[in-house]
TIGU-515681 format. One line per 8 residues: number of its first residue (from 1); their letters; for each residue y, x, z of C-alpha. Coordinates in Angstrom, 2 decimals, m for minus. Layout:
N
NUM) a) Y/X/Z ~ ...
//
This chain:
101
1) mpkrsnef) m14.09/6.86/m6.02 ~ m11.81/8.90/m8.29 ~ m8.23/9.25/m7.25 ~ m5.96/7.17/m9.44 ~ m2.23/7.29/m9.82 ~ 0.53/6.52/m12.28 ~ 4.25/7.22/m12.63 ~ 5.29/4.06/m10.81
9) qrlvamlt) 2.97/4.80/m7.90 ~ 4.29/8.39/m7.72 ~ 7.86/7.04/m7.64 ~ 7.01/4.66/m4.79 ~ 5.33/7.52/m2.87 ~ 8.36/9.77/m3.38 ~ 10.81/7.10/m2.21 ~ 8.57/6.33/0.78
17) qmssgdat) 8.48/10.01/1.75 ~ 12.26/10.28/1.47 ~ 12.74/7.35/3.85 ~ 9.88/8.04/6.28 ~ 11.14/10.94/8.35 ~ 8.18/12.87/9.76 ~ 5.49/10.53/8.43 ~ 2.79/11.87/6.15
25) vresvels) 2.80/10.10/2.79 ~ m0.10/10.37/0.33 ~ m1.08/8.68/m2.94 ~ m4.39/7.09/m3.83 ~ m5.96/7.30/m0.39 ~ m9.38/6.01/0.57 ~ m9.39/4.20/3.92 ~ m12.53/2.83/5.56
33) eivsgepr) m12.91/m0.88/6.20 ~ m13.03/m1.61/9.93 ~ m16.28/m3.61/9.92 ~ m18.34/m2.20/7.04 ~ m17.02/1.36/6.92 ~ m16.86/1.05/3.12 ~ m14.06/3.07/1.47 ~ m11.19/1.22/m0.22
41) evdvvavg) m8.45/2.82/m2.28 ~ m4.82/2.23/m1.29 ~ m2.06/3.25/m3.69 ~ 0.26/4.84/m1.11 ~ m0.31/5.39/2.61 ~ 2.25/6.56/5.16 ~ 0.99/7.63/8.58 ~ 3.34/8.34/11.45
49) kvaghgti) 4.60/7.18/14.82 ~ 6.87/4.25/15.58 ~ 8.05/3.91/19.17 ~ 5.32/6.37/20.17 ~ 2.50/4.40/18.55 ~ 0.39/5.57/15.60 ~ 1.25/3.49/12.56 ~ m0.42/3.11/9.17
57) vgiecrdw) 1.71/1.73/6.33 ~ m0.30/0.60/3.31 ~ 1.53/0.16/0.02 ~ 0.02/m1.43/m3.10 ~ 1.91/m0.95/m6.39 ~ 1.75/m2.89/m9.63 ~ 3.53/m1.80/m12.78 ~ 2.76/m4.85/m14.92
65) krkqdvqw) 4.85/m6.77/m17.46 ~ 4.49/m10.11/m15.73 ~ 5.64/m11.12/m12.26 ~ 3.00/m10.90/m9.58 ~ 1.67/m14.15/m8.15 ~ 0.55/m15.44/m4.79 ~ m3.07/m14.59/m5.61 ~ m2.28/m10.85/m5.58
73) veqadnkf) m0.33/m11.24/m2.33 ~ m3.29/m12.99/m0.67 ~ m5.80/m10.43/m2.00 ~ m3.70/m7.53/m0.74 ~ m3.22/m9.20/2.66 ~ m6.99/m9.55/3.07 ~ m7.56/m5.96/1.94 ~ m5.00/m4.57/4.39
81) rdlganvk) m6.41/m6.69/7.22 ~ m9.89/m5.27/6.52 ~ m8.43/m1.74/6.62 ~ m6.39/m2.14/9.80 ~ m3.02/m1.34/8.24 ~ m0.17/m1.96/10.70 ~ 2.44/m2.50/8.00 ~ 1.69/m3.99/4.59
89) vlvsssgf) 3.96/m3.49/1.58 ~ 3.60/m4.78/m1.99 ~ 5.75/m3.31/m4.76 ~ 5.96/m4.81/m8.25 ~ 8.01/m3.33/m11.09 ~ 8.31/m6.80/m12.64 ~ 9.03/m8.79/m9.48 ~ 7.20/m11.71/m7.91
97) tkgal) 6.76/m15.38/m8.70 ~ 8.46/m17.91/m6.43 ~ 5.14/m18.73/m4.75 ~ 4.41/m15.06/m4.09 ~ 7.76/m14.53/m2.39
//
């Protein structure tokens, strides 16, 4: 899968790196699904330790004109669950609908 990125995603990665201490932050990372082993692209991934435990933070970014709805939140939750992300973050440049919040 080709690596994909955009300005908004790069901004989120930069801000994540600035606030993540010693964590490693990368854009457009392929992680393997736990069950199938199939690769899935995640916009930004931060890997580090919290309280001595290895932690994976998955961040999905959307730079769309309209607010993001509950359907995107549910899709991302399922994706992150399949990938074993410890912390799940969704970032939208346009905000979220009431149902998504």
